[in-house]
TORMI-396630 format. One line per 10 residues: their letters; for each residue x, y, z of N, C-alpha, C. Coordinates in nm, 2 decimals. Atoms other than C-alpha are relative to their C-alpha. Example, Ala and Ser with C-alpha at 12.3 -4.5 7.8 and 13.67 -1.06 7.14 Angstrom:
2
as = 0.09/-0.12/0.00/1.23/-0.45/0.78/0.09/0.12/0.00  -0.09/-0.11/0.00/1.37/-0.11/0.71/-0.08/0.11/0.08
***
This chain:
112
msesvfksil = 0.09/-0.12/0.00/0.00/0.00/0.00/0.09/0.12/0.00  -0.08/-0.12/0.00/0.14/0.34/-0.09/-0.03/0.09/0.12  0.02/-0.10/-0.12/0.17/0.62/0.17/-0.12/0.08/-0.03  0.12/-0.09/0.03/-0.09/0.83/-0.01/-0.13/-0.07/0.01  0.12/0.08/-0.02/-0.34/0.55/-0.01/-0.02/-0.02/0.15  0.01/0.01/-0.15/-0.27/0.49/0.36/-0.06/0.12/0.06  0.05/-0.13/-0.05/-0.32/0.86/0.44/-0.14/0.02/-0.04  0.13/-0.03/0.05/-0.63/0.88/0.23/-0.10/-0.09/0.08  0.09/0.09/-0.08/-0.79/0.58/0.41/-0.02/0.05/0.14  0.01/-0.05/-0.14/-0.71/0.73/0.75/-0.09/0.12/0.00
vvaalfftgf = 0.08/-0.12/0.00/-0.87/1.06/0.65/-0.15/-0.04/-0.02  0.14/0.04/0.02/-1.18/0.89/0.51/-0.06/-0.07/0.12  0.05/0.06/-0.12/-1.21/0.67/0.82/-0.04/0.10/0.11  0.02/-0.10/-0.10/-1.18/0.96/1.05/-0.13/0.09/-0.03  0.12/-0.08/0.04/-1.44/1.17/0.85/-0.12/-0.08/0.01  0.12/0.09/-0.01/-1.68/0.87/0.83/-0.04/-0.01/0.14  0.04/0.02/-0.14/-1.67/0.81/1.20/-0.05/0.13/0.06  0.05/-0.12/-0.05/-1.71/1.18/1.28/-0.14/0.03/-0.05  0.13/-0.02/0.06/-2.01/1.21/1.05/-0.10/-0.10/0.07  0.09/0.10/-0.06/-2.16/0.88/1.19/-0.03/0.04/0.15
faaivlppli = 0.01/-0.04/-0.14/-2.09/1.00/1.55/-0.10/0.12/0.02  0.08/-0.12/-0.01/-2.25/1.34/1.49/-0.15/-0.04/-0.03  0.14/0.04/0.04/-2.56/1.18/1.32/-0.07/-0.08/0.11  0.06/0.09/-0.10/-2.62/0.93/1.60/-0.01/0.07/0.14  -0.01/-0.05/-0.13/-2.51/1.12/1.91/-0.06/0.14/0.02  0.04/-0.14/-0.02/-2.59/1.49/1.86/-0.15/0.02/0.01  0.15/-0.02/-0.02/-2.97/1.47/1.81/-0.05/-0.03/0.14  0.05/0.02/-0.14/-3.04/1.30/2.15/0.07/0.09/0.10  -0.07/-0.09/-0.10/-2.77/1.51/2.32/-0.05/0.14/0.00  0.06/-0.13/0.01/-2.93/1.83/2.19/-0.13/0.00/0.08
enpdvwgaft = 0.13/0.02/-0.07/-3.27/1.70/2.32/0.02/0.00/0.15  -0.03/0.02/-0.15/-3.12/1.61/2.66/0.15/0.02/0.02  -0.15/-0.03/0.00/-2.78/1.78/2.71/0.07/-0.05/0.13  -0.06/0.06/-0.11/-2.68/1.55/2.99/0.12/-0.08/-0.05  -0.12/0.06/0.06/-2.32/1.47/2.88/0.04/-0.13/0.09  -0.03/0.11/-0.08/-2.25/1.24/3.18/-0.09/-0.12/-0.02  0.10/0.10/0.03/-2.57/1.05/3.12/0.02/-0.06/-0.13  -0.03/0.06/0.14/-2.48/1.01/2.75/0.12/-0.09/0.01  -0.12/0.08/-0.01/-2.14/0.88/2.85/-0.03/-0.14/0.07  0.03/0.12/-0.07/-2.28/0.63/3.10/-0.10/-0.09/-0.07
agfvnpyssg = 0.09/0.08/0.08/-2.54/0.51/2.86/0.07/-0.11/-0.08  -0.08/0.10/0.07/-2.26/0.32/2.69/0.02/-0.12/0.08  -0.02/0.11/-0.09/-2.26/0.09/2.99/-0.13/-0.06/0.05  0.13/0.04/-0.04/-2.63/-0.01/2.99/-0.02/-0.16/0.00  0.01/0.15/0.00/-2.57/-0.39/2.93/0.14/-0.05/-0.01  -0.14/0.06/0.01/-2.28/-0.63/2.93/0.07/0.02/-0.13  -0.07/-0.02/0.13/-2.22/-0.60/2.56/0.05/0.14/-0.03  -0.05/-0.14/0.02/-2.21/-0.23/2.54/0.11/0.04/0.10  -0.10/-0.02/-0.10/-2.01/-0.23/2.86/0.14/-0.05/-0.05  -0.12/0.06/0.05/-1.75/-0.45/2.69/0.06/0.09/-0.11
ysmdvlvcwa = -0.05/-0.09/0.11/-1.73/-0.22/2.38/0.05/0.13/0.06  -0.04/-0.13/-0.06/-1.72/0.09/2.59/0.13/-0.01/0.08  -0.12/0.02/-0.07/-1.44/-0.05/2.81/0.12/-0.01/-0.10  -0.10/0.01/0.10/-1.25/-0.14/2.49/0.04/0.13/-0.05  -0.03/-0.13/0.05/-1.27/0.21/2.37/0.08/0.08/0.10  -0.07/-0.08/-0.10/-1.16/0.36/2.70/0.15/-0.05/0.01  -0.13/0.06/-0.01/-0.86/0.12/2.72/0.08/0.04/-0.13  -0.07/-0.05/0.12/-0.77/0.20/2.35/0.05/0.14/0.01  -0.04/-0.14/-0.02/-0.77/0.57/2.44/0.12/0.00/0.09  -0.11/0.00/-0.10/-0.54/0.50/2.74/0.13/-0.05/-0.07
ilavwvvyea = -0.12/0.05/0.08/-0.30/0.29/2.51/0.05/0.11/-0.09  -0.04/-0.11/0.09/-0.30/0.58/2.26/0.07/0.11/0.08  -0.06/-0.10/-0.08/-0.22/0.82/2.54/0.14/-0.04/0.04  -0.13/0.05/-0.03/0.07/0.61/2.65/0.10/0.01/-0.12  -0.08/-0.01/0.13/0.20/0.59/2.29/0.03/0.14/-0.03  -0.02/-0.14/0.03/0.16/0.96/2.24/0.11/0.06/0.09  -0.10/-0.05/-0.10/0.35/1.05/2.56/0.14/-0.06/-0.02  -0.13/0.06/0.02/0.62/0.80/2.49/0.07/0.06/-0.13  -0.06/-0.05/0.12/0.68/0.92/2.13/0.03/0.15/0.01  -0.03/-0.14/-0.02/0.67/1.28/2.24/0.14/0.01/0.06
kaysvrkgwv = -0.13/0.00/-0.07/0.98/1.20/2.46/0.10/-0.07/-0.09  -0.10/0.08/0.07/1.15/0.94/2.25/0.03/0.05/-0.14  -0.02/-0.04/0.14/1.10/1.08/1.90/-0.04/0.14/-0.03  0.04/-0.14/0.01/0.99/1.44/1.96/-0.12/0.02/-0.09  0.13/-0.02/0.07/0.65/1.39/1.80/-0.08/0.10/0.07  0.07/-0.11/-0.06/0.47/1.71/1.87/-0.15/0.00/-0.03  0.14/-0.02/0.01/0.10/1.80/1.91/-0.09/-0.12/0.01  0.08/0.12/-0.03/-0.01/1.45/2.01/-0.12/0.03/0.09  0.10/-0.03/-0.09/-0.22/1.61/2.28/-0.13/0.04/-0.07  0.12/-0.04/0.08/-0.46/1.74/2.01/-0.07/-0.13/-0.03
clllgivpgv = 0.05/0.13/0.03/-0.51/1.38/1.91/-0.07/-0.07/0.12  0.06/0.05/-0.12/-0.59/1.28/2.26/-0.13/0.07/0.03  0.12/-0.07/-0.02/-0.85/1.55/2.29/-0.11/-0.05/-0.10  0.09/0.05/0.10/-1.01/1.43/1.96/-0.03/-0.15/0.03  0.03/0.13/-0.03/-0.99/1.08/2.10/-0.11/-0.01/0.11  0.11/-0.01/-0.10/-1.24/1.19/2.37/-0.13/0.04/-0.08  0.12/-0.04/0.09/-1.48/1.37/2.13/0.06/0.05/-0.13  0.11/0.10/0.02/-1.56/1.26/1.87/0.03/-0.14/0.04  -0.03/0.14/-0.04/-1.37/0.94/1.95/0.14/-0.05/-0.04  -0.13/0.06/0.02/-1.06/0.72/1.95/0.03/-0.02/-0.15
avgfalylll = -0.03/0.02/0.14/-1.10/0.64/1.58/0.05/0.13/-0.07  -0.05/-0.13/0.06/-1.05/1.01/1.49/0.14/0.04/0.06  -0.13/-0.03/-0.07/-0.77/1.07/1.75/0.11/-0.09/-0.05  -0.11/0.09/0.05/-0.58/0.76/1.64/0.04/0.03/-0.14  -0.03/-0.03/0.14/-0.61/0.83/1.27/0.08/0.13/-0.01  -0.07/-0.13/0.01/-0.50/1.19/1.32/0.14/-0.02/0.05  -0.13/0.02/-0.05/-0.21/1.07/1.53/0.09/-0.07/-0.10  -0.08/0.07/0.10/-0.09/0.83/1.26/0.04/0.10/-0.11  -0.03/-0.10/0.10/-0.11/1.12/1.01/0.11/0.09/0.05  -0.09/-0.09/-0.05/0.07/1.36/1.23/0.14/-0.06/0.02
rakqirvvrr = -0.12/0.08/-0.03/0.33/1.10/1.33/0.08/-0.02/-0.13  -0.06/0.03/0.13/0.40/1.00/0.97/0.07/0.12/-0.06  -0.06/-0.12/0.05/0.47/1.36/0.87/0.13/0.03/0.08  -0.12/-0.04/-0.09/0.71/1.42/1.17/0.11/-0.11/-0.01  -0.10/0.11/0.01/0.88/1.08/1.15/0.08/0.01/-0.13  -0.06/-0.02/0.13/0.95/1.14/0.78/0.11/0.11/0.00  -0.09/-0.11/-0.02/1.12/1.47/0.87/0.12/-0.04/0.08  -0.11/0.05/-0.09/1.33/1.30/1.14/0.09/-0.09/-0.09  -0.07/0.09/0.08/1.43/1.03/0.89/0.09/0.07/-0.10  -0.09/-0.07/0.10/1.56/1.28/0.63/0.11/0.07/0.07
dg = -0.11/-0.07/-0.07/1.75/1.47/0.90/0.10/-0.09/0.06  -0.08/0.10/-0.07/1.89/1.16/1.06/0.09/-0.08/-0.09
***
C-alpha cells in the first residue's frame, strides 16, 4: 500500500466516524444535554459495557503511545489527538495521530 493510499484511508475513516458519531449522538444530546448521562449510557448492558471499556482502554493505550513518542521521537501536538480521542472518538484521534506522526517521523528520517 502506498503512503498516499494509507493517508487517504485514514482521512476517510476519521471523517466517516465523525459524521456517523454526529448523526447518531448529537440529536439525542441536543434534546437532553446530559453529557455524563450520555457517557454512562454506553454501559447499559454487558455487551455495550465491553465495547465501551475497549474504547476507554484503547484511548489509554493511545495516550501512553503519544506521551512515549513525544519524549522518544519528539513527535509534537499529540495532545490534540488525545482530545479528539475523547470527542468525537478514538477512531479520529488515532487516525490523526498516525497522520501527524508519519509527517514528523519522515522529517526526522531525512534529517537523521
